[in-house]
N, C-alpha and C positions, 0 to 999 in steps of 0.2 A: 607500565605495559611497554610492549614491543612495537616499533613499525610494523613488523608482521601483522600483528593483531589489528593493529588500525586499518591495513589494507584489506585482510578479510573483511573487515565489517563494511568497509566500502563495497568490495564484490557482492556482498549478502546483499546491500542496499541494492545497488546497482541490476543486479537479477531480478529481486521480487517486485522493483518499482517497474521494471520492463513488463513482467510477466502479468501483472495487472492492467497495463495499459494493454498487452498483446491479447488479454482474455477479451477484453471488451470490443477491441478491433476483430478480432474474431468472430464475436456474434455479430457485429456489423455486415462482416464481408461474407459470414457462410449463413447465418441465418437472415435475419432484417435488424432494422434500428428499434423496432419495438423488442425483440429478445434483449437487445443491448439495454433498452431503456429499464426493464423488467430488473436485467439483471443489476444497474447500479443504484436503482432505488431499492431492492430488497439487500444490497449487500451494505450500503450504508444508513440502512434503517438497523440491521443487526450493530455493525459496529455501534450505532447513536444508542441502542437499547443497552449494550454491554459496556461502553465507554464513560456516557458524557456525564452524569450522575457522579460516579467515582470520580473522573477527571476534575470535574470541578471543584470539589472538596479537595483533592491532593492536590490543584494549584491555589486552594483557599478563596477561591473566587464565590465561594456560596452563600457570602453576607452581601456582595455586591447588586445594587439595581438590575433585573432581569437582564434589560437591553444590554448595559455593560458588562455584566458577567458573559452573556453569551458570546459577545463579539472578541472580550480577550481569552476567552478559552480560545476561539479559533485563533486567536492571534497566537498565543502562546503554545498550543501544542501543535501547532503546523510549524511553528518555526523551529520547536526542539526537533522534530522530523527532517530538518532542512529544508524545507519550504517557504519561498519568500512570502512574506506576509507584514499587512500592515494594517493598524487601527488606529481609530480615531474616535473619540466620543464626542458627541454636540450636545448632550445632555444626558440625564439618568436615564431617559426615556428612548434616545434615539443614538445608537452606538454602530460605526462603520466598522466592516472587516473587506478587507482588499486583498486579492493574490496576484501580484505583477508576472508578467512573463518572466522567464518562461516557467510556465505551470508543471509541477510535477509530475501530475498525472497524466497527463497527454503529453508526454516529453516527445521533443524533435520535430520531426515532420507530423507525427499522430495527430497532432491538433487540427491537420487540415481534413482527418477523415473523419471526425467525432462530430454525428449530429447534433443540431442544438437541444432535440428532444432528450438525446443522452446527458448532456451535460446538465440539462434541467434535473433530468431525474436524482442526481446525487444533492441539490438543494431540497428537492420535496422529501428524500430518505432521511436527511438529515437536518439540516436547518430550519426546515420548517415543522419539525416535531417538539423542539427545543421547549414551548410554550406548555405544551401537552405534558412533557415529562416533569417539568417545574410547578405545573398544576395552575398554570397563568393561562386564560384562555382569551386574554389581550394582547399576548403576544406572538408579532409574527415577521417575517423576514421578506424586504423589497428587494429584490436585485435588479440595478441599475448598469449591468454592462456582463458581456460575456467575451471570455477571449475567442473564445471559437465563431463568434460572428464578428470579431474585430475588433472587438475593443480592445484597448490596452491592459486588460486585465479583466479577472472575475470578480465583480464587488456590489456589497451593497450593504444596508444595514439593516441591525434589528430595530424594529419601533413597538413600541406597548401603545396601544391604540387608549381610546377611552371608551371603548366597551370590548364586550367579548366579540371575536372573528369566527366567522364561519370557517368550517375545514379549508374551504377553496381558497382563502383567504390570508391562510397561512405562510404562504408562498406567493406576492406578487412580482410582475416583471413591466419596469416601464423603462422609458429611453430619453427622459427628460431632466433627469438628475445624474450629477456626479460626484463624486468621494470629496472630500475637501484633501488640502496637501496632506500629506503624511510629516509629523516632525518626528524623527528619531530620538531625537534628544529630548522631547516632552512624553515620548511614550514608555507605557510602564515597564519593568523590567523586572525579571526573574534572576537567583541566583548564578542559573545556566550563566547570564552572561559571561562569567570568570571561570566557565570550567574549560579544563585543558580539550584538548582534540580527541583525545583519546575517548572520553568520557560522551563528548559531543557525537562521535561515531559512532559511538554503542548503541546512544539514543537512536539514531538515525536507522541503524539497522533494523532495531525493535520495532520502529515506525512502520517501516518495510515490512516487516515479518508478518505483521497485525492484518495488512493487507490480504497475505496469503492465507492465514489461518481464516479468514472470514469468507475469501471467496470460495474455497474447495467446498465446504460445505452448502454453500448460497448456491453454486453451480449444481449441486445434487440435488438439492431438494427442489430447483426452479424445473432442470431439465429431465430428469433422472439420473442415474448411477451411468449407465450407457453412454447417454448424450455427452453428460458432461464430460466422461474421459475423453470422449473424440475430440470435444471441443477445446478442454484445457490443456489437453494430450498434444493437438498439434499446436496452441499457442506455444505451449512449455519448449519441445523442440525445436521451434522457431526460435525462440529467446536464444535456447542455449545453443543452437548455432550463430547466431547474431553478435552475441556476448560472451563467446568463451575467448578470444583473443585477447580483448579488454580486461577482462576478471583473471586471464593467467598469467597476463603481465603482472598485475597487481600481486599477485602471490608467487611471483617468479619461477613459473615453472621453466623449465631450460630445456626439454627433449619431450620427444612425441614416444617415450615408454609407458607403459602399464602402470609401473611404479610410480611416474611422475603425476599420472592422471590420479592415483591412488592418495596422492599427498596433495593434490589440487581439490578432491573431493571430501578428504579428511579436513583440511583446513576449513571448508565452508559450513560442516557440519558442526565443528569447534567454533567456529565464530557465531554461531546459530545458539552457545550454550549447551550442544549435545553431547553425548558421552561416548567417542569413537575410537577405533584404534583400527590400525593402519599397517598390516604383514607384507611384505613384498615377498616373491617367492620364484625366483629366476625370471621367467618373460611374464608372469602374472601378478596380479597384486588383489588382496582381501582387504575389503574396508566393512569394519562391522560396529554398528549403534547400538547402544542400548537404549529401547524406547525410540519415541518420537515426540522430542519435547515441544516440537512447533505445533504441533496439532494433539497434546495433552489435554482432555476434558471436553473435547469436541467430540458430538457422537458420528459425526458423517466420516469417519477417518478408517473406514474399509478400504476393499482392494481397489476400488473406483480411485479414490482420494489419492491413493501412494501411486497408482500408475498414470494419474495426472499430472503430478508434481515431479515425478521420477523422470518422466519425458523432458523435464530441464538436462538431466546429466546426460539423458543419452545423446540430444542435441550437440553438448560440449564436447563429449567423447568423438563424435564423428567428424569434429574440426580438429580435435589433437590428434586423433589417429584415426582414419577410416578402417584401417585392417584389424583393429580392437572391437572386442564387443563387450558389453554391459548386461552382466547376468544380477538379476536382482532379486529378492526377495522381502517383503513384509509378512510379518505373522502374529501382529499385534503387541509382541514383545520387545521387538526392536526390528532393525535391518542388517540387512547382508546383501554387499555388492561383491561380484568379482569381476574384475577387468582381465581378458584373457584375449591371446590371438583368434583370429576368425579360422 
């Protein structure tokens, strides 16, 4: 695999990681903390229902004690996505997972603007539902620290109680326990430890793509198509503006022509596994994509979802060359863009 491909994977991961963070912060600032909490809960519950049990089997963890299996699942799946993660099993019934800073989801200074209830919604949406999905009414999660509250990492442990627990006990928050010291040498390992950089970057790209694949329909279901388009579109344009320079440098963009932006857009699409074609014609450029693999199989992939997501590229073009315009069309069978002069 060429270094250009690796860089394109990095660019996709960077943009989509930022878009997820940006949508949450947009909800906090443009709506309120309750709206952001509702989104984060619904988003992570959707991901849990789609990914947890298949992922447990794919990682070969389904036969482990439930507390250990759950903690290892988060340890492995997040590490594969490029997230710093730690794991310690105290027993078959108590196993820790810890996410040291910097937090992947609240990147950079964004961590300063995330209310506690929004961060906790992630745990309620995913971690607290593991016992339900496994059919184990005694399994819960105890959170012992949150980065957004100043702790040196989000941490906690899966605990199998001696009795069935009530729904409100599936996630508990305490402040008098701390995770044991992590020993990388003693931690379990996957074959991925020996993977080349190209494969790891591709997995990181896919990890970030899954967040966007989930956030678009979740926002539409919660807020309706028009409001979701406004909120996600606002976040998308800002992320496109803010992260264009970094991603353009990764992709080797050398000038501000329409053809260069067409190649940028084509490289981003190809890195996502899309079937894309780029045709430069004088001072304009056409980019044509067959299908929309990113959102394949998702019901809410209509115009609102596309316009929300497409705002990323509108923002990026505004930095690339503000005298160019992006004309876009999505018809269910594919996407066409034209970059041309105002």
